[in-house]
C-alpha positions as CSV (number, residue, x, y, z in Angstrom):
1,M,-32.9,49.8,-55.1
2,D,-35.1,52.2,-56.9
3,L,-38.4,50.8,-58.8
4,K,-37.3,51.6,-62.0
5,T,-34.0,49.5,-61.7
6,M,-35.9,46.7,-60.2
7,T,-38.3,46.4,-62.9
8,F,-36.0,46.7,-65.8
9,L,-34.2,43.7,-63.7
10,V,-37.2,41.5,-63.6
11,V,-38.8,42.2,-66.9
12,G,-35.2,41.8,-68.6
13,A,-35.0,38.4,-66.7
14,T,-38.1,37.4,-67.9
15,F,-37.6,38.9,-71.6
16,A,-34.1,36.8,-71.6
17,L,-35.5,33.4,-70.4
18,Y,-38.7,33.7,-72.9
19,I,-36.2,34.4,-76.0
20,W,-33.7,31.4,-74.6
21,I,-36.6,28.9,-74.6
22,A,-37.8,30.3,-78.1
23,I,-34.0,29.6,-79.2
24,K,-33.8,26.1,-77.6
25,A,-37.1,24.9,-78.6
26,R,-36.9,26.5,-82.4
27,A,-39.2,24.5,-84.6
28,S,-37.2,23.0,-87.5
29,T,-40.4,21.2,-89.2
30,T,-44.1,22.2,-90.0
31,A,-45.3,19.7,-87.4
32,E,-43.3,21.1,-84.6
33,F,-44.1,24.8,-86.0
34,Y,-48.0,24.2,-86.1
35,V,-48.6,21.6,-83.4
36,A,-45.3,21.0,-81.6
37,G,-45.0,17.7,-83.2
38,K,-48.1,16.4,-81.0
39,G,-45.7,15.2,-77.9
40,I,-46.6,17.8,-75.2
41,H,-47.9,16.3,-71.9
42,P,-51.3,17.0,-71.2
43,V,-50.5,18.7,-67.7
44,L,-47.8,20.7,-69.4
45,N,-50.4,21.5,-72.5
46,G,-52.8,22.5,-69.4
47,M,-50.4,25.2,-68.2
48,A,-49.5,26.5,-71.5
49,T,-53.2,26.5,-72.6
50,G,-53.8,28.5,-69.4
51,A,-51.0,31.1,-70.4
52,D,-52.5,31.1,-74.0
53,W,-55.9,31.8,-72.6
54,M,-55.2,34.2,-69.5
55,S,-54.3,37.2,-71.7
56,A,-53.7,40.9,-71.3
57,A,-57.6,40.9,-70.9
58,S,-57.5,38.5,-68.0
59,F,-54.7,39.7,-66.2
60,I,-54.9,43.3,-66.7
61,S,-58.2,44.2,-68.1
62,M,-60.7,41.9,-66.4
63,A,-60.0,43.2,-62.9
64,G,-60.1,46.7,-64.2
65,L,-63.5,45.7,-65.5
66,I,-64.6,44.4,-62.1
67,A,-63.3,47.2,-60.1
68,F,-65.4,50.0,-62.2
69,K,-68.4,47.8,-63.2
70,G,-68.6,45.6,-59.9
71,Y,-71.4,42.9,-60.3
72,D,-71.9,43.1,-64.2
73,A,-68.4,42.2,-64.8
74,S,-69.4,38.9,-63.3
75,V,-70.4,37.9,-66.7
76,Y,-66.8,37.7,-67.9
77,L,-65.6,35.3,-65.0
78,M,-68.5,33.0,-65.9
79,G,-68.4,33.2,-69.8
80,W,-64.7,32.6,-70.0
81,T,-64.5,30.0,-67.3
82,G,-67.7,28.3,-68.9
83,G,-66.5,28.1,-72.4
84,Y,-63.8,25.3,-71.5
85,V,-66.4,23.1,-70.2
86,L,-68.0,23.1,-73.7
87,L,-64.5,22.8,-75.2
88,A,-63.7,19.9,-73.4
89,M,-67.0,18.0,-73.5
90,L,-67.8,19.1,-77.0
91,L,-65.0,19.8,-79.3
92,A,-61.2,19.2,-78.1
93,P,-61.5,15.3,-78.2
94,Y,-63.1,15.1,-81.2
95,L,-61.1,17.5,-83.1
96,R,-58.0,16.0,-81.9
97,K,-59.0,12.4,-83.1
98,Y,-59.5,13.9,-86.3
99,G,-55.9,14.9,-86.1
100,K,-55.3,17.9,-88.7
101,F,-53.2,20.9,-87.7
102,T,-55.9,23.7,-88.0
103,V,-59.6,24.5,-87.7
104,P,-60.1,25.6,-91.2
105,E,-58.5,22.5,-92.5
106,F,-61.1,20.5,-90.4
107,I,-64.0,22.5,-92.1
108,G,-62.7,22.1,-95.5
109,D,-62.4,18.4,-95.1
110,R,-65.4,17.8,-93.0
111,F,-67.3,19.8,-95.6
112,Y,-65.3,18.9,-98.7
113,S,-64.9,22.2,-99.8
114,N,-62.2,24.9,-100.6
115,T,-64.9,27.5,-100.3
116,A,-65.8,26.2,-96.8
117,R,-61.9,26.4,-96.1
118,M,-61.6,29.6,-97.7
119,V,-64.5,31.3,-95.4
120,A,-63.1,29.7,-92.4
121,I,-59.7,31.1,-92.9
122,I,-61.5,34.6,-93.1
123,C,-63.7,34.1,-89.9
124,L,-60.4,33.0,-88.2
125,I,-58.3,35.9,-89.4
126,T,-61.2,38.3,-88.5
127,A,-61.7,36.9,-84.8
128,S,-58.0,36.4,-84.3
129,I,-57.0,39.8,-85.5
130,T,-59.5,41.7,-83.1
131,Y,-58.4,39.4,-80.4
132,V,-54.6,40.3,-81.0
133,I,-55.9,44.1,-80.9
134,G,-56.8,43.6,-77.5
135,Q,-53.3,41.9,-76.5
136,M,-51.7,45.2,-78.1
137,K,-53.5,47.4,-76.1
138,G,-52.3,45.6,-73.0
139,I,-48.8,45.4,-74.2
140,G,-48.9,49.0,-74.9
141,V,-50.2,49.7,-71.1
142,A,-47.4,47.6,-69.6
143,F,-44.8,48.8,-71.7
144,S,-45.7,52.3,-71.5
145,R,-45.2,52.0,-67.7
146,F,-42.4,49.6,-67.6
147,L,-40.1,52.1,-70.2
148,E,-42.0,55.1,-68.3
149,V,-42.9,56.3,-72.2
150,D,-46.0,57.1,-74.0
151,F,-48.4,54.2,-75.2
152,T,-47.6,54.2,-78.7
153,T,-43.8,53.8,-77.8
154,G,-44.6,51.2,-75.1
155,L,-46.8,49.2,-77.9
156,V,-43.8,49.5,-80.7
157,A,-41.4,48.0,-78.1
158,G,-43.7,44.9,-77.3
159,M,-44.3,43.9,-81.0
160,A,-40.5,43.8,-81.3
161,I,-40.2,41.2,-78.5
162,V,-43.3,39.2,-79.7
163,F,-41.6,39.2,-83.1
164,I,-38.5,37.7,-81.9
165,Y,-39.8,34.9,-80.0
166,A,-43.0,34.0,-81.8
167,V,-41.5,34.3,-85.5
168,F,-38.6,32.0,-84.4
169,G,-39.9,29.3,-82.0
170,G,-43.3,28.5,-83.7
171,M,-45.8,26.4,-81.6
172,K,-43.0,24.1,-80.2
173,G,-41.2,27.2,-78.7
174,I,-44.4,29.3,-77.9
175,T,-45.5,26.1,-75.9
176,Y,-42.4,26.0,-73.7
177,T,-42.3,29.7,-73.4
178,Q,-45.9,29.7,-72.3
179,I,-45.3,27.2,-69.4
180,A,-42.5,29.7,-68.2
181,Q,-45.2,32.8,-68.7
182,Y,-47.8,30.9,-66.9
183,C,-45.6,30.6,-63.8
184,V,-44.5,34.3,-64.1
185,L,-48.1,35.6,-64.3
186,I,-49.7,33.7,-61.9
187,F,-47.1,34.0,-59.2
188,A,-47.3,38.1,-60.4
189,Y,-51.1,38.2,-60.1
190,T,-51.7,36.4,-56.6
191,V,-48.3,37.7,-54.5
192,P,-49.8,41.3,-54.6
193,A,-53.1,40.0,-54.3
194,V,-52.1,38.4,-50.8
195,F,-50.3,41.3,-50.0
196,I,-53.2,43.8,-50.3
197,S,-56.1,41.0,-49.1
198,L,-54.0,40.9,-45.7
199,H,-53.9,44.9,-45.7
200,L,-57.1,45.7,-45.9
201,T,-58.8,42.7,-44.4
202,G,-56.5,40.4,-42.0
203,N,-57.0,37.6,-44.4
204,P,-54.3,36.3,-46.6
205,I,-56.5,34.4,-48.9
206,P,-57.9,36.9,-51.6
207,Q,-60.9,35.0,-52.2
208,L,-61.8,34.7,-48.4
209,G,-60.6,38.6,-48.0
210,L,-63.2,39.8,-50.3
211,G,-65.9,38.5,-48.2
212,S,-64.2,39.4,-44.8
213,T,-64.4,42.6,-42.5
214,M,-62.0,45.4,-42.5
215,A,-59.1,45.2,-40.5
216,D,-59.5,48.6,-39.7
217,G,-61.3,47.8,-36.8
218,S,-64.7,49.3,-38.2
219,G,-66.3,45.8,-38.1
220,M,-67.4,46.6,-41.7
221,Y,-67.4,43.9,-44.5
222,L,-65.1,45.3,-47.4
223,L,-67.9,44.8,-50.0
224,D,-70.1,47.1,-47.6
225,K,-67.3,50.0,-47.2
226,L,-67.0,49.9,-51.1
227,D,-70.8,50.6,-51.5
228,L,-70.6,53.1,-49.0
229,I,-67.7,54.8,-50.5
230,C,-69.3,54.5,-54.3
231,T,-72.3,55.9,-53.3
232,D,-70.9,58.6,-51.1
233,L,-69.1,60.0,-54.3
234,G,-71.8,59.7,-56.5
235,F,-71.3,56.3,-58.3
236,A,-73.5,53.4,-58.8
237,K,-73.4,50.8,-55.8
238,Y,-70.7,48.3,-56.9
239,T,-72.6,45.1,-55.8
240,A,-75.7,46.5,-57.7
241,Q,-76.6,45.0,-61.0
242,K,-76.6,48.1,-63.7
243,G,-77.3,46.7,-67.0
244,S,-80.1,44.4,-68.4
245,T,-80.7,41.0,-67.6
246,L,-80.8,40.1,-71.0
247,N,-77.8,41.7,-72.2
248,M,-75.7,40.1,-69.2
249,F,-77.0,36.6,-70.5
250,L,-76.4,37.1,-73.9
251,L,-72.8,38.6,-73.3
252,T,-72.2,35.1,-71.0
253,M,-73.3,33.0,-74.0
254,S,-71.3,34.9,-76.3
255,L,-68.1,34.6,-74.1
256,M,-68.7,30.8,-73.5
257,I,-69.4,29.7,-77.0
258,G,-66.5,31.8,-78.1
259,T,-64.2,30.4,-76.1
260,A,-65.1,27.3,-77.5
261,G,-64.7,28.5,-81.3
262,L,-61.6,30.3,-80.9
263,P,-58.7,28.7,-83.2
264,H,-55.8,29.5,-81.1
265,V,-57.2,27.5,-77.8
266,I,-58.5,25.0,-80.1
267,T,-55.0,24.2,-81.7
268,R,-53.7,23.9,-78.5
269,F,-55.4,20.2,-78.1
270,F,-53.8,19.2,-81.5
271,T,-50.2,19.2,-79.5
272,V,-50.8,16.3,-77.1
273,P,-50.3,12.6,-78.1
274,K,-53.6,10.9,-77.7
275,V,-57.4,11.4,-77.8
276,R,-57.8,11.1,-74.4
277,D,-55.0,13.7,-73.3
278,A,-57.0,16.7,-75.1
279,R,-59.9,16.2,-72.7
280,S,-57.3,16.0,-69.8
281,S,-55.6,19.1,-71.0
282,A,-59.1,21.1,-71.1
283,G,-59.4,19.8,-67.2
284,W,-55.9,20.7,-66.3
285,A,-56.2,24.4,-68.0
286,L,-59.4,24.9,-66.2
287,V,-57.8,24.2,-63.0
288,F,-54.7,26.5,-63.7
289,I,-57.3,29.1,-65.1
290,A,-59.3,29.0,-62.1
291,I,-56.4,30.1,-59.8
292,L,-56.4,33.6,-61.3
293,Y,-60.3,34.0,-61.9
294,T,-61.2,33.0,-58.6
295,T,-58.9,35.7,-57.4
296,A,-59.8,38.4,-60.0
297,P,-63.1,39.8,-58.2
298,A,-60.8,40.1,-55.1
299,V,-58.4,42.2,-57.0
300,G,-60.7,44.5,-58.8
301,A,-62.4,45.6,-55.5
302,M,-59.6,46.1,-53.5
303,A,-58.0,48.2,-56.3
304,R,-61.0,50.4,-56.8
305,L,-61.4,50.7,-53.0
306,N,-57.2,51.6,-53.2
307,L,-57.8,54.2,-55.7
308,M,-61.0,55.8,-54.1
309,E,-59.4,56.2,-50.9
310,T,-56.1,57.6,-52.1
311,I,-57.9,60.2,-54.2
312,Q,-60.4,61.1,-52.0
313,T,-59.3,61.8,-48.5
314,G,-61.3,63.2,-45.6
315,E,-64.9,63.6,-45.4
316,V,-66.6,63.1,-48.6
317,G,-68.1,66.2,-50.4
318,A,-65.9,69.1,-48.3
319,P,-63.8,70.8,-50.8
320,N,-61.0,71.0,-48.6
321,S,-60.8,67.2,-48.3
322,N,-59.7,66.0,-51.7
323,L,-55.8,65.0,-52.3
324,V,-53.9,68.0,-53.3
325,Y,-52.5,67.8,-56.8
326,A,-49.2,68.9,-55.9
327,E,-49.0,66.8,-53.2
328,A,-50.0,63.3,-55.0
329,P,-48.1,60.1,-54.7
330,S,-45.3,59.2,-57.2
331,W,-47.6,56.5,-58.9
332,F,-50.3,59.1,-60.1
333,S,-47.5,60.9,-62.0
334,N,-45.9,57.8,-63.0
335,W,-49.1,56.6,-64.9
336,E,-49.8,60.4,-66.1
337,H,-46.7,60.1,-68.0
338,T,-48.0,57.1,-69.9
339,G,-51.3,59.2,-70.9
340,L,-53.7,56.4,-69.7
341,L,-54.6,58.5,-66.5
342,K,-55.3,62.4,-66.3
343,F,-56.1,65.2,-64.3
344,E,-57.3,68.4,-65.1
345,D,-57.9,71.6,-62.6
346,K,-61.1,72.8,-63.7
347,N,-61.6,74.8,-61.0
348,A,-58.2,76.0,-60.3
349,D,-58.1,75.1,-56.8
350,G,-55.0,72.5,-56.9
351,K,-57.1,69.5,-55.6
352,I,-58.4,66.5,-57.1
353,Q,-62.3,66.3,-57.1
354,Y,-63.2,63.1,-58.3
355,Y,-67.0,62.0,-57.9
356,G,-69.7,60.3,-60.3
357,K,-72.7,61.6,-62.3
358,G,-74.6,61.4,-58.6
359,L,-73.2,64.2,-57.3
360,A,-73.5,66.7,-60.8
361,D,-76.2,68.5,-58.8
362,K,-73.8,69.7,-56.1
363,E,-71.3,71.2,-58.4
364,A,-72.3,74.8,-57.6
365,S,-72.4,74.7,-53.9
366,Y,-68.8,73.1,-53.9
367,G,-67.1,75.1,-56.4
368,W,-66.7,72.2,-58.7
369,K,-66.4,72.5,-62.3
370,G,-67.0,68.4,-63.2
371,N,-65.0,65.4,-62.5
372,E,-61.3,66.3,-62.7
373,M,-60.0,62.8,-63.0
374,V,-61.0,63.5,-66.8
375,K,-59.3,59.7,-67.9
376,V,-58.7,56.7,-65.5
377,D,-58.3,53.8,-68.0
378,R,-59.6,50.9,-66.5
379,D,-56.8,48.7,-68.1
380,I,-54.0,50.1,-65.6
381,M,-55.8,49.4,-62.5
382,V,-54.1,45.8,-61.8
383,L,-50.6,47.1,-62.7
384,A,-51.1,50.4,-60.7
385,N,-52.5,48.5,-57.5
386,P,-49.2,47.4,-56.1
387,E,-48.2,51.3,-56.5
388,I,-51.2,52.5,-55.0
389,A,-51.0,50.2,-51.8
390,N,-47.4,51.2,-51.5
391,L,-46.0,47.5,-51.6
392,P,-42.4,46.9,-52.0
393,N,-40.5,47.8,-55.4
394,W,-39.7,44.0,-56.3
395,V,-43.7,43.1,-56.0
396,I,-44.4,46.2,-58.4
397,A,-42.0,44.9,-60.6
398,L,-43.2,41.6,-60.7
399,V,-46.7,42.6,-61.5
400,A,-45.3,44.4,-64.6
401,A,-43.3,41.3,-66.0
402,G,-46.9,39.3,-65.4
403,G,-48.9,41.5,-67.4
404,I,-46.4,41.6,-69.8
405,A,-46.2,37.9,-69.8
406,A,-49.8,37.7,-70.0
407,A,-50.4,40.0,-73.1
408,L,-47.3,38.1,-75.0
409,S,-48.0,34.6,-74.3
410,T,-51.5,35.2,-76.0
411,A,-50.5,37.4,-78.8
412,A,-48.1,34.8,-79.7
413,G,-50.6,32.0,-80.1
414,L,-52.8,34.3,-81.8
415,L,-50.0,35.3,-84.3
416,L,-49.3,31.2,-84.9
417,A,-53.1,30.7,-85.6
418,I,-53.2,33.3,-88.1
419,A,-49.6,32.4,-89.5
420,A,-51.0,28.4,-90.1
421,A,-54.0,29.9,-91.7
422,I,-52.6,32.0,-94.0
423,S,-49.3,29.5,-95.1
424,H,-50.9,26.3,-94.1
425,D,-54.7,26.7,-95.2
426,L,-54.4,29.2,-97.8
427,L,-51.3,28.8,-99.4
428,K,-50.3,25.1,-99.0
429,G,-54.0,23.9,-98.9
430,I,-55.6,26.0,-101.8
431,F,-53.2,28.2,-103.8
432,T,-50.0,26.5,-103.9
433,P,-50.2,22.7,-103.0
434,N,-47.0,21.8,-104.1
435,I,-44.5,24.1,-101.8
436,D,-42.0,22.1,-99.8
437,E,-41.9,22.1,-96.1
438,K,-38.9,24.9,-95.8
439,Q,-41.2,27.1,-98.2
440,E,-44.2,26.8,-96.0
441,L,-42.4,27.5,-92.6
442,L,-40.7,30.5,-94.4
443,A,-44.4,31.7,-95.5
444,S,-45.6,31.1,-91.8
445,R,-43.1,33.3,-90.6
446,I,-43.5,36.1,-92.9
447,A,-47.2,35.6,-92.6
448,M,-46.8,36.0,-88.4
449,G,-44.5,39.0,-88.8
450,G,-47.2,41.1,-91.2
451,A,-50.1,40.0,-88.8
452,I,-47.6,41.8,-86.0
453,I,-47.4,45.0,-88.1
454,V,-51.1,45.2,-88.8
455,A,-52.2,44.0,-85.1
456,G,-49.8,46.8,-83.4
457,L,-51.3,49.6,-86.2
458,L,-55.0,48.6,-84.9
459,G,-53.7,48.3,-81.5
460,M,-52.8,52.1,-81.3
461,H,-56.4,53.0,-81.9
462,P,-58.6,50.2,-80.2
463,P,-62.1,50.1,-79.9
464,G,-62.6,49.9,-76.4
465,F,-60.5,48.8,-73.1
466,A,-58.6,45.3,-73.7
467,A,-61.4,43.1,-72.1
468,Q,-63.9,44.9,-74.3
469,V,-62.1,44.4,-77.6
470,V,-61.5,40.8,-76.4
471,A,-65.3,40.2,-76.0
472,L,-65.8,41.3,-79.7
473,A,-63.2,38.6,-80.7
474,F,-65.3,36.5,-78.8
475,G,-68.4,37.4,-80.4
476,L,-67.0,36.8,-83.7
477,A,-65.8,33.5,-83.1
478,A,-68.9,32.4,-81.5
479,S,-71.2,33.6,-84.4
480,S,-68.7,31.9,-86.9
481,I,-66.8,29.4,-86.0
482,F,-68.4,27.6,-83.1
483,P,-71.6,26.6,-85.1
484,A,-69.8,25.2,-88.1
485,L,-67.5,22.7,-85.9
486,M,-70.6,21.6,-83.7
487,L,-72.7,21.0,-86.7
488,G,-69.6,19.4,-88.5
489,I,-69.1,17.0,-85.8
490,F,-72.9,16.4,-84.6
491,V,-74.9,16.7,-87.7
492,K,-74.2,14.2,-90.4
493,R,-76.6,16.0,-92.9
494,M,-75.2,19.2,-92.8
495,N,-73.5,19.7,-96.0
496,S,-70.9,22.5,-97.6
497,T,-73.5,24.8,-99.0
498,G,-75.4,25.2,-95.3
499,A,-72.1,25.4,-93.7
500,V,-70.9,28.2,-95.9
501,C,-74.1,30.0,-95.7
502,G,-74.3,29.6,-91.9
503,M,-70.6,31.1,-91.6
504,L,-71.0,34.1,-93.5
505,A,-74.7,34.9,-92.0
506,G,-73.1,34.6,-88.5
507,L,-70.1,36.6,-89.3
508,G,-71.8,39.2,-91.3
509,S,-74.4,39.9,-89.1
510,T,-72.1,40.5,-86.0
511,L,-69.5,42.5,-87.9
512,V,-72.3,44.7,-89.0
513,Y,-73.6,45.1,-85.6
514,I,-70.6,46.0,-84.1
515,F,-69.3,48.2,-86.8
516,W,-73.0,50.2,-86.5
517,F,-72.9,50.5,-82.8
518,K,-69.1,50.7,-82.0
519,G,-68.5,53.1,-84.9
520,W,-65.3,52.8,-87.2
521,F,-62.7,53.3,-84.3
522,F,-60.5,55.3,-86.1
523,I,-62.9,58.4,-86.0
524,P,-63.6,58.9,-82.5
525,E,-66.6,61.0,-82.8
526,W,-68.5,58.5,-84.6
527,R,-67.5,56.0,-81.9
528,M,-68.8,58.2,-79.0
529,A,-72.3,58.7,-80.9
530,A,-72.6,55.2,-81.8
531,D,-71.5,53.3,-78.6
532,N,-74.4,54.4,-76.3
533,A,-76.6,51.7,-74.7
534,N,-79.5,53.8,-75.3
535,N,-79.2,52.8,-79.2
536,W,-78.7,49.2,-78.8
537,L,-81.2,46.9,-80.4
538,L,-83.1,46.0,-77.2
539,G,-80.0,46.7,-75.0
540,I,-78.0,43.9,-76.5
541,S,-74.6,45.6,-76.6
542,P,-71.9,44.8,-79.4
543,G,-69.8,42.3,-77.4
544,S,-73.0,40.4,-76.4
545,F,-74.2,40.1,-80.2
546,G,-72.4,37.3,-80.9
547,A,-74.7,34.8,-79.2
548,V,-77.2,36.3,-81.6
549,G,-75.2,35.8,-84.6
550,A,-74.3,32.1,-83.4
551,L,-78.3,31.6,-83.5
552,I,-78.5,33.0,-87.2
553,N,-75.6,31.0,-88.2
554,F,-77.4,27.6,-87.0
555,A,-80.7,28.6,-88.3
556,V,-79.3,29.6,-91.7
557,A,-77.0,26.3,-91.8
558,L,-79.7,24.1,-90.9
559,T,-82.2,25.5,-92.9
560,V,-80.3,25.6,-96.0
561,C,-79.0,22.2,-95.5
562,Q,-82.6,20.9,-95.8
563,F,-83.0,22.3,-99.3
564,T,-79.7,21.3,-100.8
565,E,-78.0,17.8,-101.5
566,P,-76.7,15.8,-98.8
567,P,-73.2,15.3,-98.3
568,P,-71.2,12.3,-99.8
569,E,-71.7,9.0,-98.0
570,H,-68.2,8.9,-97.3
571,I,-68.5,12.2,-95.6
572,Q,-71.2,11.0,-93.4
573,H,-69.3,8.0,-92.3
574,L,-66.3,10.3,-91.4
575,V,-68.5,12.1,-88.9
576,E,-69.4,8.6,-87.4
577,D,-65.9,8.0,-86.9
578,I,-65.0,11.0,-85.3
579,R,-67.6,10.4,-82.7
580,V,-66.5,6.4,-81.8
581,P,-64.1,6.5,-79.0
582,A,-60.5,5.4,-80.2
583,G,-60.0,1.5,-80.1
584,S,-63.4,0.9,-80.6
585,G,-63.4,0.4,-84.0
586,S,-64.9,2.2,-87.3
587,A,-68.6,3.5,-87.4
588,S,-69.3,0.8,-89.9
589,D,-68.4,-2.0,-87.4
590,H,-71.3,-0.9,-85.2
């Protein structure tokens, strides 16, 4: 069976499964729509959380970043997994004990202020929309290859699928859909990794294959060979640190605390029956996530090795050794059709010269006129890797299904968080408190549909690769929501004025930094000029600034609260009660 037919069958079958689950588990009440009736088993919730968490950035883009950044991209692994430890220990059980539907609802009650709730809604929507833009980029990449169309058409098709099952199912439908999506995406990620690791190193376990010797009899370790090929082609050494230590540290911190502050992830811990189940869910989620995250470094390294060996054949540096464009394998032309891979024959020799800046001084002697691979979108690496490695068509189709599942699962969770913020927190909580449950459900579905359209339009012009866009969203959550939650749970003296000022200061400073150094992403010329490491303050990238924004948030909130009225006594007792284990009595009894 040809690849296109196989892909249609596999991906079509997964779509049918998702939509069938959404229809069968359709939410009929607001409790089912927002928190799945608080009846999800912690193991199942951990699996759904894993799917909700392992977005297009994790499945599609993270290994692509690892493939091209090497050592420096390890911060994504450390930050995104480390954040779950913070979430499990510092936030999840306390928020579940409080028992409300959404993060803005907790902030509004804890800080006894609709203003605080409104600011929390703004922070949530800002971070979530940015995050969804990254998912839409992943959806566009996956659908464009799957349907063999351009990126924009693929994105529109993906938006339609998200709309069908997310709008109707709510959290109840999304939860059970995400369990199925986790099974699809983890199988799709690990199977080709096993094939490729076995082929390159003879070791079927990718995590071990990354540190093994090559199966070609050379006795060279895989990473040593990758370093050698990279340097021979003028690229930086794969295993070398290229960025500043300060920036790597801040990016890791930003991703960690951003993880613990993401509203769509936190909402998952409202769906379990008991407080203890919230911490258990976080532990299970970390187990399910680790399967993919420990595999990603091997996938990235092996994808980079396969790409360079496919394009560059023979002795490096000899003009007649390059791959002839007319003889390029089918995967090359397939990805060219999407617009995410571009070749330009600058010296009209019909061959593909692919090299880095380290060989630029040899252009004249070799007859080159610049790197002819003018675009290799990092987000294609995971999806293209099985094709590059000549794996069976069913494996390639499975990876396409997995990539789409990853993007759809997180997009649905984010859209639900946005819908809940608008319908439950904004309309029901502030503007129209007397609307009935049916009207609230309708408002939620309309809000989700609007969010899909906005995110899709912005996703057509993302400010970077999927993982980079997601890192910006984590920075926004880290600088605004995480400090407010931490202070609300652990600092009795924190009042509404301090919390509001802190959130605004953290979010505002981070947004200013991002826009100043990323540029407004609809204007490519500005983006290219602004997004330059030489211009960054102390070498801190826009994606890393969230940690600095969080420090600003903490500092402003703690300072302001010392010079303003303390919170009412019943609020201080509320804070104590949240931290007392369930069944131990109220805080006032101890």
